[in-house]
C-alpha positions as semicolon CSV with decimal commas, in nm:
position;residue;x (nm);y (nm);z (nm)
1;X;-0,325;2,688;0,302
2;X;0,004;2,739;0,201
3;X;0,157;2,682;-0,149
4;X;0,510;2,642;-0,272
5;X;0,648;2,600;-0,597
6;X;1,007;2,532;-0,645
7;X;1,219;2,553;-1,035
8;X;1,524;2,375;-0,994
9;X;1,742;2,382;-1,325
10;X;2,108;2,325;-1,206
11;X;2,304;2,055;-1,098
12;X;2,344;1,854;-0,778
13;X;2,669;1,738;-0,917
14;X;2,980;1,897;-0,721
15;X;3,156;1,904;-1,098
16;X;2,841;2,095;-1,250
17;X;2,753;1,819;-1,497
18;X;2,415;1,827;-1,581
19;X;2,174;1,520;-1,353
20;X;2,063;1,258;-1,552
21;X;1,661;1,305;-1,658
22;X;1,431;1,142;-1,391
23;X;1,238;0,942;-1,656
24;X;1,273;0,568;-1,646
25;X;1,213;0,333;-1,991
26;X;1,228;-0,005;-1,831
27;X;1,178;-0,335;-2,052
28;X;0,901;-0,543;-1,801
29;X;1,106;-0,783;-1,646
30;X;1,027;-1,119;-1,424
31;X;1,112;-1,081;-1,055
32;X;0,958;-1,165;-0,696
33;X;1,032;-1,017;-0,325
34;X;0,924;-1,100;-0,028
35;X;0,914;-0,869;0,319
36;X;0,850;-1,044;0,642
37;X;0,815;-0,803;0,973
38;X;0,765;-0,893;1,310
39;X;0,570;-0,696;1,587
40;X;0,870;-0,508;1,697
41;X;0,976;-0,350;1,316
42;X;0,582;-0,322;1,253
43;X;0,647;-0,076;1,600
44;X;0,895;0,108;1,412
45;X;0,898;0,090;1,030
46;X;0,685;0,208;0,735
47;X;0,799;0,013;0,452
48;X;0,551;0,143;0,206
49;X;0,797;0,410;0,124
50;X;1,055;0,113;0,046
51;X;0,832;-0,070;-0,125
52;X;0,773;0,235;-0,386
53;X;1,139;0,295;-0,408
54;X;1,223;-0,042;-0,458
55;X;0,917;-0,072;-0,754
56;X;1,058;0,271;-0,932
57;X;1,442;0,090;-0,900
58;X;1,339;-0,190;-1,041
59;X;1,090;-0,180;-1,270
60;X;1,049;0,205;-1,350
61;X;0,719;0,244;-1,262
62;X;0,729;0,622;-1,107
63;X;0,421;0,702;-1,336
64;X;0,215;0,438;-1,134
65;X;0,332;0,591;-0,844
66;X;0,036;0,724;-0,668
67;X;-0,212;0,416;-0,770
68;X;0,064;0,178;-0,626
69;X;0,052;0,408;-0,318
70;X;-0,282;0,391;-0,276
71;X;-0,339;0,004;-0,320
72;X;-0,004;-0,106;-0,117
73;X;-0,060;0,140;0,179
74;X;-0,457;0,041;0,200
75;X;-0,375;-0,326;0,175
76;X;-0,114;-0,281;0,465
77;X;-0,313;-0,090;0,666
78;X;-0,615;-0,277;0,634
79;X;-0,374;-0,602;0,762
80;X;-0,248;-0,414;1,037
81;X;-0,515;-0,225;1,172
82;X;-0,785;-0,485;1,148
83;X;-0,545;-0,806;1,133
84;X;-0,324;-0,737;1,384
85;X;-0,413;-0,432;1,600
86;X;-0,785;-0,567;1,589
87;X;-0,936;-0,211;1,529
88;X;-1,280;-0,164;1,436
89;X;-1,379;0,093;1,156
90;X;-1,702;0,199;1,320
91;X;-1,537;0,472;1,571
92;X;-1,483;0,665;1,279
93;X;-1,831;0,700;1,267
94;X;-1,899;0,984;1,511
95;X;-1,765;1,339;1,542
96;X;-1,447;1,261;1,741
97;X;-1,385;0,917;1,622
98;X;-1,136;1,007;1,391
99;X;-0,906;1,111;1,659
100;X;-1,040;0,833;1,886
101;X;-0,941;0,564;1,628
102;X;-0,575;0,701;1,568
103;X;-0,464;0,745;1,898
104;X;-0,611;0,408;2,022
105;X;-0,408;0,245;1,664
106;X;-0,116;0,410;1,812
107;X;-0,147;0,247;2,165
108;X;-0,230;-0,074;2,048
109;X;0,086;-0,064;1,776
110;X;0,297;0,015;2,090
111;X;0,166;-0,274;2,298
112;X;0,182;-0,538;1,974
113;X;0,412;-0,793;2,116
114;X;0,320;-1,088;1,875
115;X;0,195;-1,112;1,498
116;X;0,353;-1,041;1,185
117;X;0,296;-0,891;0,826
118;X;0,438;-1,063;0,505
119;X;0,422;-0,874;0,152
120;X;0,493;-1,077;-0,145
121;X;0,516;-0,869;-0,476
122;X;0,565;-1,071;-0,806
123;X;0,581;-0,894;-1,160
124;X;0,562;-1,022;-1,464
125;X;0,528;-0,900;-1,836
126;X;0,225;-0,860;-2,019
127;X;0,199;-0,760;-2,337
128;X;0,421;-0,432;-2,353
129;X;0,385;-0,370;-2,031
130;X;0,293;-0,553;-1,680
131;X;0,134;-0,730;-1,395
132;X;0,224;-0,685;-1,004
133;X;0,047;-0,917;-0,805
134;X;0,085;-0,784;-0,452
135;X;0,010;-1,046;-0,190
136;X;-0,037;-0,926;0,199
137;X;-0,075;-1,209;0,491
138;X;-0,099;-1,116;0,873
139;X;-0,086;-1,352;1,171
140;X;-0,408;-1,196;1,274
141;X;-0,744;-1,383;1,386
142;X;-0,890;-1,296;1,025
143;X;-1,227;-1,109;0,937
144;X;-1,550;-1,157;0,767
145;X;-1,485;-1,001;0,415
146;X;-1,856;-1,009;0,277
147;X;-1,978;-0,801;0,552
148;X;-1,679;-0,517;0,517
149;X;-1,679;-0,516;0,135
150;X;-1,944;-0,245;-0,018
151;X;-1,887;-0,065;-0,342
152;X;-1,804;0,345;-0,398
153;X;-2,123;0,415;-0,487
154;X;-2,349;0,315;-0,219
155;X;-2,060;0,373;0,066
156;X;-2,151;0,660;0,263
157;X;-2,011;0,549;0,547
158;X;-1,658;0,705;0,695
159;X;-1,500;0,409;0,631
160;X;-1,424;0,067;0,382
161;X;-1,392;0,358;0,072
162;X;-0,976;0,234;0,072
163;X;-1,083;-0,093;-0,044
164;X;-1,335;-0,010;-0,231
165;X;-1,107;0,240;-0,425
166;X;-0,841;-0,075;-0,437
167;X;-1,109;-0,252;-0,647
168;X;-1,134;0,032;-0,902
169;X;-0,764;0,037;-0,923
170;X;-0,677;-0,313;-0,956
171;X;-0,771;-0,560;-1,288
172;X;-0,837;-0,847;-0,938
173;X;-0,865;-0,819;-0,546
174;X;-0,930;-1,129;-0,368
175;X;-0,910;-1,229;0,001
176;X;-0,850;-1,578;0,159
177;X;-0,759;-1,759;0,428
178;X;-1,016;-1,626;0,670
179;X;-0,958;-1,266;0,576
180;X;-0,611;-1,266;0,678
181;X;-0,466;-1,277;0,295
182;X;-0,516;-1,007;0,047
183;X;-0,418;-1,022;-0,340
184;X;-0,407;-0,746;-0,600
185;X;-0,326;-0,765;-0,903
186;X;-0,201;-0,454;-1,056
187;X;-0,180;-0,414;-1,476
188;X;0,019;-0,127;-1,603
189;X;0,166;-0,027;-1,959
190;X;0,449;0,207;-1,995
191;X;0,376;0,614;-2,033
């Protein structure tokens, strides 16, 4: 294990002026955005860092970055892995299952020629904070939501904990369209 600690108090500006503080305070705004990714883009781009940067820039949600990363990455990964690539999480239950799962994921992703994922994010003011509604739709065959939903306290398997964790982070998580649509509502307060 390696640990590195870096303390930086200088300026990144050529003229030596102090850099602006990172703390961003913004009033909650009303806005929406949609990102539609086709198979050729899905093979090459991870949209989650781009979306997190946008949330920080538009709404100043740096304090919520870790929770939003978990929510966005789980929703997107499930849509891609299970919705479009047809991967079975039961592969992860054996000793070599994780390696097999991710090798198969990479192969199926490279072979993907059809399919799309649409991410839609809407923000509205709620009290002094706001609510992000995150909707992820995929063009895959869908899945039986009830068969794959278990609470964290009874999940002793090698899969399924991500969505249970999303349920604890979000005000609401629901599925529709035969499992092809997931909608999560994340409520935040200023820090």
